[in-house]
FIKOLPA-942066 format. One record per atom (N, C-alpha, C): residue in three letters; x negated, y, z negated. Coordinates in steps of 0.02 Angstrom, whole numbers, plus 50000, padded with zeros to 5 digits. Each point is the difference from the previous one (the first is absolute). Example, Ala and Ser with C-alpha at 12.3 -4.5 7.8 and 13.67 -1.06 7.14 Angstrom:
FIKOLPA-942066
ala493404971649610;ala500455005950000;ala499555006050000;ser500185005350036;ser499585005949997;ser500395005549963;
***
This chain:
FIKOLPA-942066
met523144890651230;met499935005349952;met499275001749989;thr499845006349999;thr499305001849993;thr499895002449930;ala499484997249967;ala499865001649929;ala499635006350001;thr500205004449952;thr499655006349989;thr499594999849935;val499405002950004;val499575000349944;val500005007149973;ser500145000449936;ser500045006449967;ser499345003049993;ser499935006550012;ser499355003749992;ser499955002949931;glu500524998649958;glu499995003049933;glu499394997849956;pro499804993049997;pro499444998149962;pro499375003550021;val499885000450068;val499415003750023;val499985007049980;lys500585003250005;lys500015007049977;lys499855000749932;asn500284995849956;asn499915000549928;asn499254999049983;gln499704995150036;gln499254998749991;gln499595006150016;ser500185002950056;ser499635006050023;ser500065005949948;asp500635000749978;asp500125005149950;asp499574998849936;his499994993549981;his499624998049939;his499275001950010;ile499704998450059;ile499325001250012;ile499875007849999;arg500435003650031;arg499915007550004;arg500045002649926;arg500454997549961;arg500065002649932;arg499354998049959;ala499744994250013;ala499394997949964;ala499395004350019;val499955001350066;val499475004650024;val500065007049971;ala500635002450001;ala500125006949975;ala499865000349925;glu500194994549962;glu499875000049930;glu499264999949983;arg499594996050041;arg499324999949989;arg499655006650016;ala500275003450052;ala499705006450019;ala500145005549949;ser500564999249965;ser500175005049955;ser499744999149929;arg499644994649988;arg499714998449935;arg499485005149983;pro499885001749939;pro499495004649981;pro499304997650021;phe499555005250008;phe499354998450023;phe499634995449952;leu500085001349934;leu499614996149949;leu500274992850002;thr500644998850014;thr500254993750004;thr499704995950060;lys499955003550058;lys499704997150057;lys499264998249989;leu499655004849964;leu499294999049984;leu499924994049954;ala500414999449952;ala500004994349953;ala500104993550036;asp500484999950048;asp500124993950039;asp499414998350042;trp499705005150030;trp499404998650040;trp499434997049960;ile499885002749939;ile499474997849957;ile500134992649979;arg500624998549986;arg500224993449980;arg499974995050056;asp500185001950060;asp500054995350057;asp499364999050037;arg499545004549997;arg499374999550040;arg499454997249957;ser499544996250030;ser499464996749967;ser499515005149975;glu499945005850038;glu499515005149979;glu500345005449959;gly500624999149978;gly500335005149962;gly499685002349938;gly499794994749960;gly499665001449934;gly499345003650010;ile499634998050047;ile499355003250009;ile500055006850029;ala500545001650036;ala500105006650026;ala500145004849943;val500394997849952;val500165004249940;val499355001249961;met499614994649988;met499375000749965;met499495004750035;phe499984999450067;phe499515004150037;phe500215007349998;val500665001650004;val500235006949995;val499855002849931;leu500104996149948;leu499915002549933;leu499225001449988;val499594995550026;val499285000849991;val499785006450039;gln500265001050059;gln499825006250038;gln500225006249967;leu500584999949968;leu500285005849964;leu499545001549941;val499834995049964;val499555001049938;val499345002850024;cys499724997250054;cys499335002650023;cys500055006950026;ile500535001550033;ile500055007050029;ile500125005049941;val500414998449951;val500085004649942;val499355000749964;ala499654994649988;ala499335000549966;ala499495004250036;ala500034999250070;ala499535003950041;ala500185007749997;leu500635001749997;leu500225006649996;leu499855002949932;met500054995949948;met499875002649932;met499265000549983;phe499614995750031;phe499274999749985;phe499614999550063;pro500045005550041;pro499694999850068;pro499234999449999;asp499695002149946;asp499254999350000;asp499764993349976;asn500414997049958;asn499784993449972;asn500284993850036;phe500595000950032;phe500334994650036;phe500135002450072;arg499524999050044;arg500005002750068;arg500374995450050;tyr500604997549982;tyr500384995450041;tyr500235003050066;leu500195006549997;leu500275003250058;leu499475003250045;val499404999649981;val499455003050042;val499994996650067;pro499985003450057;pro499974997050067;pro499494994550009;ala499395000949972;ala499474995150007;ala500194993449966;asn500345000749941;asn500224993949962;asn500554996450041;ile500455003550025;ile500554997050036;ile499734996550066;ser499525002950031;ser499684997250061;ser499644993349982;val499655000249945;val499634994049981;val500474994349981;thr500535001949965;thr500504994849978;thr500354997050061;leu500165004050048;leu500354997250059;leu499534995550040;lys499375001650004;lys499514995850031;lys499934993349963;ser500025000349931;ser499944994149959;ser500594995350011;ile500585003250011;ile500624996150007;ile500034996250069;ala499755003350052;ala500104997650068;ala499704992950013;val499384999449981;val499714993450020;val500304993949965;pro500035000149934;pro500354994549967;pro500734999550022;gly500325005650014;gly500674999850026;gly500064996350064;ile499555000850047;ile499994996450061;ile499964992449987;met499534998549957;met499904992849981;met500644997249966;ala500345004149958;ala500564997749964;ala500604998750047;leu500035003350057;leu500524998850050;leu499984992750022;gly499384997350015;gly499924993150021;gly500134995349942;val499735001749940;val500144995749943;val500744999749980;gly500355005850007;gly500705000249985;gly500434995750046;ile499855000150066;ile500344995850047;ile499934992749979;leu499384998049983;leu499864993149979;leu500364998449937;met500075004449953;met500364998749937;met500734999050014;ile500255004350044;ile500734998750021;ile500154992950027;ala499504997550039;ala500054993650027;ala499844994349946;gly499845002049944;gly499944995349942;gly499324997449992;glu499455003650025;glu499324997649993;glu499555005749974;phe499424998249981;phe499495004749977;phe499354999750038;asp499585005250000;asp499344999450030;asp499515004049954;leu499614996049966;leu499495002849957;leu499345001250037;ser499954999050062;ser499395000550036;ser499945007050038;val500545004049997;val500005006150043;val499445004549982;gly499805000449937;gly499445004749980;gly499384997450029;ala499844993649999;ala499394997250028;ala500005000850077;val500594998750031;val500055001150071;val499885007250021;tyr500275004849959;tyr499895007050010;tyr499275001550002;ser499614997449953;ser499255001549999;ser499624996550057;leu500174993650012;leu499654996350052;leu500115003250068;leu500615001250019;leu500175002250067;leu499795007150011;ser500005004149949;ser499735006950011;ser499275000150015;ile499634995349967;ile499284999250012;ile499904997150070;val500404995050020;val499924997050068;val500165005550052;cys500475004449985;cys500175005450050;cys499455004550009;ala499635002049941;ala499455004150005;ala499414996650038;gln499864994149987;gln499454996450032;gln500134999250073;val500644998150020;val500144999050071;val499975006850035;ser500285005349968;ser500005006450034;ser499275002650008;ile499564998949952;ile499295001950007;ile499684996150057;ala500124993650002;ala499714995950052;ala500225001950069;leu500645002050007;leu500285002050068;leu499835007150019;met499845004349952;met499965007050009;met499395001550046;gly499434997349984;gly499405001350040;gly499775007149994;asp499745002650050;asp499765007150001;asp500575004550028;ile500345003949955;ile500545004150021;ile499805005050053;ala499425002849995;ala499775005250048;ala499914996850073;met499804993650000;met499894996650064;met500654996750025;asp500454998449955;asp500604996050021;asp500645003349969;pro500305004850033;pro500615003149972;pro500584994949986;ser500014994550034;ser500554995249993;ser499944996949928;ser499455000849966;ser499934996849935;ser500475003249949;ala500325005850020;ala500495002749955;ala500624995749991;phe500054995350044;phe500544995149994;phe499804993949957;ala499384999749979;ala499774994249961;ala500394999149934;pro500145005249961;pro500394999049939;pro500684997150013;phe500305002050054;phe500684997750016;phe499984992450015;leu499474997950038;leu499914993050013;leu499874996249939;ala499615003149954;ala499854996649933;ala500644999649961;leu500395004850002;leu500645000349963;leu500444994350026;ala500094999650065;ala500444994750030;ala499734992949977;phe499354999349998;phe499684993649982;phe500214998349927;val499935004749954;val500114998449929;val500744999349984;leu500425003650036;leu500724999449991;leu500194992850018;thr499734997850057;thr500134993050021;thr499754995049950;leu499425001449972;leu499754995449945;leu500455000049940;gly500265006149984;gly500465000549943;gly500614995750011;val500295000250063;val500594995950015;val499804992649996;leu499434998150025;leu499794992849998;leu499904998149927;ile499705004049961;ile499904998049928;ile500684999049969;gly500465004550009;gly500674999349973;gly500354993550021;cys499934998450067;cys500254993850024;cys499674993849970;leu499345000249985;leu499674994849967;leu500284999049929;his500075005249964;his500354999549933;his500694996950004;ala500365002250050;ala500684997050009;ala499984992550014;phe499524998150045;phe499924992950016;phe499874995849939;ile499495002549960;ile499804996049940;ile500594999749952;thr500355005749989;thr500545000149952;thr500584995550024;leu500205000750060;leu500604996850026;leu499874992550022;lys499424998850028;lys499854993350024;lys499914995449943;phe499675002149945;phe499824995549947;phe500475001349939;asn500505004450010;asn500505001249950;asn499685001649929;ile499555004950002;ile499715002249940;ile500185007249989;pro500055002449935;pro500195006949988;pro499535005050034;ser500285005050031;ser499595005350033;ser499535003349951;phe500175000249936;phe499585002849951;phe499324996549996;ile500044993350004;ile499394995949998;ile499635000650067;ala500364999750054;ala499664999950066;ala499615006650012;thr500325005549981;thr499705006550009;thr499485001849949;leu500094997149940;leu499465000749951;leu499364996850022;gly500054993950031;gly499434997350034;gly499735004250055;gly500455002950040;gly499825004450054;gly499655006049979;met500225003149943;met499655005549968;met499284998749989;leu499874994149968;leu499314998449985;leu499584998550060;leu500344996750049;leu499644998350063;leu499825006250039;trp500495004950007;trp499815005950038;trp499525004949964;lys500044999749931;lys499505003849964;lys499324997150009;gly499934993750000;gly499344996950013;gly499795001350072;thr500454999650048;thr499855001350069;thr499745007150012;thr500315004949961;thr499755006850005;thr499275000649980;leu499824996949945;leu499315000049979;leu499534996450048;leu500274994650031;leu499604996350048;leu499875004350063;val500525003750023;val499985003750060;val499535006049993;his500055003449943;his499665006449993;his499555000549939;gly500104996049951;gly499665000849935;gly500375004749955;ala499685002349944;ala500345003949951;ala499875007450006;ser499675002250053;ser499895007150009;ser500565003550039;ala500095006249992;ala500495003950038;ala499805000850072;ile500515001050043;ile499845001350069;ile500335006450023;arg499645004450039;arg500295006450022;arg500434998550061;phe500555004050005;phe500474999150057;phe500155007150024;lys499675002450052;lys500135006350024;lys500254999250074;pro500654998750013;pro500204998750069;pro500035006650042;thr499984999250064;thr500045005850045;thr500705002750007;glu500045005950028;glu500645002950015;glu500314996550063;pro500664999250007;pro500525003049956;pro500194995149943;phe499664994149994;phe500174995349950;phe499965003249928;ala499455003849988;ala499915002849933;ala500555004449978;thr500305004150047;thr500565004349984;thr500664996049992;ile500124995350046;ile500664996650001;ile500064996049934;phe499454997149972;phe500064995649944;phe499725002949936;gly499615005550004;gly499665002449940;gly500005007649994;gly500305003550047;gly499965007349999;gly500625003549977;glu499995006650004;glu500595004049985;glu500375001050063;ile500674998249999;ile500415001650059;ile500515005149979;gly499935006350018;gly500455005149974;gly499865001149927;val500524999949960;val499915001249930;val499944993749958;met500004994250034;met500004993749963;met499394995850022;his499804995649954;his499424995850015;his500284994150045;ala499594997250043;ala500214995050049;ala500254993849962;ser499704998449947;ser500204993949961;ser500735000649975;met500195006149977;met500685000849978;met500514999850056;ile499785002650059;ile500435000050059;ile500134992250019;trp499444996149997;trp500074993150017;trp500464996749952;phe499945001549935;phe500444996749949;phe500735001750011;leu500145006450013;leu500695002050008;leu500264997150065;gly499605000250053;gly500244997450065;gly500124992549997;leu499554996249968;leu500104992849993;leu500574998449953;ser500135004149950;ser500594999249957;ser500625000350039;val500065004950047;val500585000550045;val500104993850041;val499464997850030;val500014994250041;val500234993849961;phe499744999049941;phe500194994349961;phe500705000549970;tyr500215006249990;tyr500725001249981;tyr500484997250052;phe499875001850061;phe500444997450057;phe499894992750009;leu499434997349989;leu499884992950006;leu500404996349949;leu500025001949938;leu500334996849946;leu500755000850006;his500255005950016;his500695001549993;his500405000550064;his499665000250057;his500325000850062;his499764995150051;his499704994549982;his499724995150043;his500184993049974;arg500124995350045;arg500134993349979;arg499474996849959;leu499375001650016;leu499414997049960;leu500065002349930;gly500155006049988;gly500105002549930;gly500494995949963;asn500594998650031;asn500504995849966;asn499734993349986;his499554997350045;his499714993349990;his499534999949939;phe499615005449990;phe499575000849943;phe500414999349935;tyr500555004249995;tyr500444999849943;tyr500314993149987;ala500194996950056;ala500364993749997;ala499574994549976;val499394999150025;val499574994649976;val499715001349931;gly499925006149980;gly499805001649932;gly500574999149950;gly500605001650022;gly500554999649952;gly500294993149991;asn500104996450055;asn500264993149997;asn499764996450060;arg499514995749993;arg499704996350056;arg500494995450030;asn500374996349962;asn500494994950028;asn500545003450039;ala500255005849974;ala500525003550036;ala499705003050064;ala499385002350000;ala499705002550063;ala499954994350052;ile499804994249975;ile499964994350048;ile500684998250030;ala500525000749960;ala500674998150018;ala500265004750056;ile499765006250002;ile500225004650054;ile499535000250054;gly499524995750004;gly499574999650060;gly499345003349995;ile499815003049940;ile499385003249992;ile499454995149988;lys499395001050030;lys499444995449987;lys499525003049946;pro500054997749936;pro499635003349948;pro499275000250014;asn499704994350023;asn499274999850010;asn499775005350050;arg500395000850052;arg499825004850052;arg500055007249973;thr500535001049962;thr500135006949973;thr499445001849950;lys499814995049955;lys499535001249949;lys499275001050032;thr499884996350055;thr499375000950036;thr499935007150026;ile500545002650029;ile500005007250025;ile499875004349940;ala500284998749940;ala499935004649943;ala499264999749978;phe499694994149997;phe499284999449984;phe499595003850050;ala500154999350064;ala499615003450053;ala500045007749990;ile500595002649985;ile500095007249986;ile499575002149943;ala500004995949947;ala499605001849939;ala499245000450017;gly499764995350043;gly499315000150019;gly499865005950048;phe500455001750042;phe499915005550045;phe499955006749961;met500465000849951;met500005006249962;met499395000849956;ala499764994149974;ala499375000449959;ala499455002150046;ala499934997750058;ala499475001950045;ala500065007450017;leu500595002250018;leu500085007050020;leu499865004749941;ser500244998349941;ser499875004549944;ser499225000449984;gly499674994450010;gly499255000049990;gly499655004650047;val500224999750064;val499675004450049;val500185007449992;ile500605001449979;ile500215007149987;ile499575002949939;ala499974995749948;ala499605002049941;ala499275001250016;ala499714995550040;ala499305000750019;ala499865006150045;thr500505001650042;thr499925005950041;thr500045006349960;arg500445000249951;arg500075005649959;arg499385001349958;val499774994949967;val499455000849953;val499345000550038;gly499894996250053;gly499384999950037;gly499504994849978;ser500214995949953;ser499594994349981;ser500444994549969;ile499734994049993;ile500414994349980;ile499574996349948;gln500314998549942;gln499714995949949;gln500244992850007;pro499614995050000;pro500224993350011;pro500554997949948;gly499995002749941;gly500514998049952;gly500525005549987;gly500035004650052;gly500475005649989;gly500734998450001;gly500214994550029;gly500714998650004;gly500194994949945;leu499554997849959;leu500194995049947;leu500415003949946;gly500544997049980;gly500475003149957;gly500575003450034;met499955001650063;met500545003150035;met500604995450007;glu499884993350005;glu500574995550006;glu500485000449938;leu499695001049944;leu500395000849939;leu500375006649995;gln499655005350024;gln500325006550003;gln500605000050046;thr499954996850059;thr500525000050049;thr500614995749975;ile499824994449971;ile500534995849972;ile500385003549945;ala499585003549957;ala500275004149944;ala500485005350029;ala499785003350053;ala500415005550030;ala500684997350025;cys499994994050032;cys500614997050024;cys500454997949942;val499734996749950;val500374998049943;val500345006349963;ile499595005149993;ile500275006249967;ile500535002950046;gly499924999250063;gly500485002650048;gly500624996050009;gly500104994849958;gly500644996249998;gly500004993650040;phe499414997650019;phe499994993550036;phe500084994249952;ala500374995250020;ala500074994049963;ala499404995150008;leu499784997149946;leu499404995650006;leu500164993350038;asn500614998249999;asn500194993850037;asn500255001450071;gly499945006250023;gly500165001550068;gly500725002250013;gly500135002450060;gly500645001650023;gly500275007049976;arg499585004049971;arg500205006649974;arg499455005050004;gly500125005950024;gly499505005150007;gly500145004650057;ser499715005949996;ser500105005150053;ser499365004050013;ile500015003150058;ile499425004450016;ile499975006149952;leu500545003149987;leu500035005449952;leu499724997949933;gly500134993949978;gly499724997349938;gly499254999850002;ile499734997850059;ile499264999950004;ile499695007049997;ile500315004850035;ile499755006849998;ile500045002749929;leu500524999349968;leu500105002449932;leu499564996649949;gly499944993250005;gly499584996249958;gly499265002150006;thr499785000550065;thr499305002150010;thr499875007249976;ala500465004250014;ala499955007149979;ala499985000649924;leu500404996049966;leu500015000449927;leu499334997449967;val499764994650030;val499404997149976;val499425005250004;phe499955003150055;phe499445004750010;phe500125007149968;thr500655001349989;thr500165006049960;thr499714999149930;ile500124994049970;ile499764998449937;ile499235000649998;gln499704997350051;gln499245000550001;gln499775007250006;asp500345003850039;asp499845007250003;asp500075003749934;val500564998749966;val500115003449937;val499444997849951;leu499794993850000;leu499504997849951;leu499325003150016;leu499845000950065;leu499415003150021;leu500005007449980;leu500595003750008;leu500045006949979;leu499915000949926;leu500264994849962;leu499945000449929;leu499334997249972;gln499564997750048;gln499344997549984;gln500074994049952;ala500494995750012;ala500094994249960;ala499504994450022;pro499834995449956;pro499584994650022;pro500314995850056;ala499584997150043;ala500244996450058;ala500474994349982;phe499874996549947;phe500394993949983;phe500735002149983;tyr500145006349985;tyr500695002149988;tyr500444998850060;phe499725000550058;phe500404999150063;phe500264992950002;asp499604995149990;asp500234993249998;asp500534998849945;met499915002849943;met500484999349946;met500695002850017;phe499985006150034;phe500655002950017;phe500334996450057;val499604997950049;val500314996350055;val500264993449977;gly499644996549955;gly500254993849972;gly500665000949964;ala500045004949959;ala500625001849962;ala500585001650049;leu499805003650055;leu500515002150047;leu500294994250037;ile499594995050016;ile500244993950033;ile500494996749958;val499844999049936;val500474996449956;val500675004149992;ile499955006349993;ile500595004249992;ile500434999650062;ala499665000250059;ala500364999750066;ala500394993750005;val499664994349985;val500334993450008;val500604999549951;ile499925002149938;ile500524999649952;ile500605004550023;ser499845005950022;ser500555004750020;ser500334997350059;asn499674997450050;asn500294997350061;asn500454994149984;thr499744995549955;thr500414994249982;thr500645002349965;ala499955005049954;ala500585002249966;ala500505003350046;ile499765003950047;ile500425003050053;ile500404994750040;arg499614994550023;arg500344994950038;arg500554996249958;arg499854998649936;arg500454996849958;arg500655004649988;gly499875006249990;gly500555004849992;gly500455000150061;arg499694999650059;arg500365000450061;arg500384993650015;gly499714994249975;gly500324993550008;gly500614999549955;
***
């Protein structure tokens, strides 16, 4: 006798899935939006960002002479201000997802941008006599990006080999690289005027957008696919969310975290070179404080302080909101210390709201 298997359970399951999909598709838009805000780590900051933009736009339309928020020159300056710390925040965010911090990225930013300028000048020689010197800035860039990766790996080694908090290891690194900057160049500014096409690729206008913003958006797309469509991205979330569970499924936490540290060092070096190319000069202490701005942008963007949570969209929105606030304060001619006050309050509000959303979802 041959046993027959009824297809009725499979059919019922398929019908149930189709009904669930149809029901979800037919739900009102506001319900879908509320679910997205509740389910995504960057949901809260997305709402806040939209509200801030609406208020600024309405104020600019009502008081065009006193609040020049929509003036093209102001928009251009704001986008340039967002791009460089945004590039650095991409590396910092990856590291935070993996459960670690890097307080040295601002010092690395300053040190390696100065090293890039010095190496480029040393290699450039007489441009009129040696046309190949146009490649000197690219060689200098490759050199400092490699140094950025090595610095990140050094921080990873100290953190993981000696089992000390990355906060402490990179705090020491921040002071070390800050002192190294002064040792290498002193306290005076250095001019950085690279040759073409380097100057246009990293610091010029490409079409209607500045090169730095194109780099930020392009790298955001790359990092999005790395985090959400690549095995390495899953590893970052796993080791940051639950180290023991990650080990149980065969992930090597030390290797994964070392890669995250290396990415943070790489992005700090790249952001420093892009900023130096745009401005044309480098201040030895120009990057100090950026490490806190980028961590703040990530936290505001929905990143968990203990790792395992965060998104590229959160980094973009967090960075954009921080510098929108800075722009508004500048337009209102408010004292500079107001910026720190508002960002500090925003960090606390973001953490409280994200925690409340997670508890409500749980």
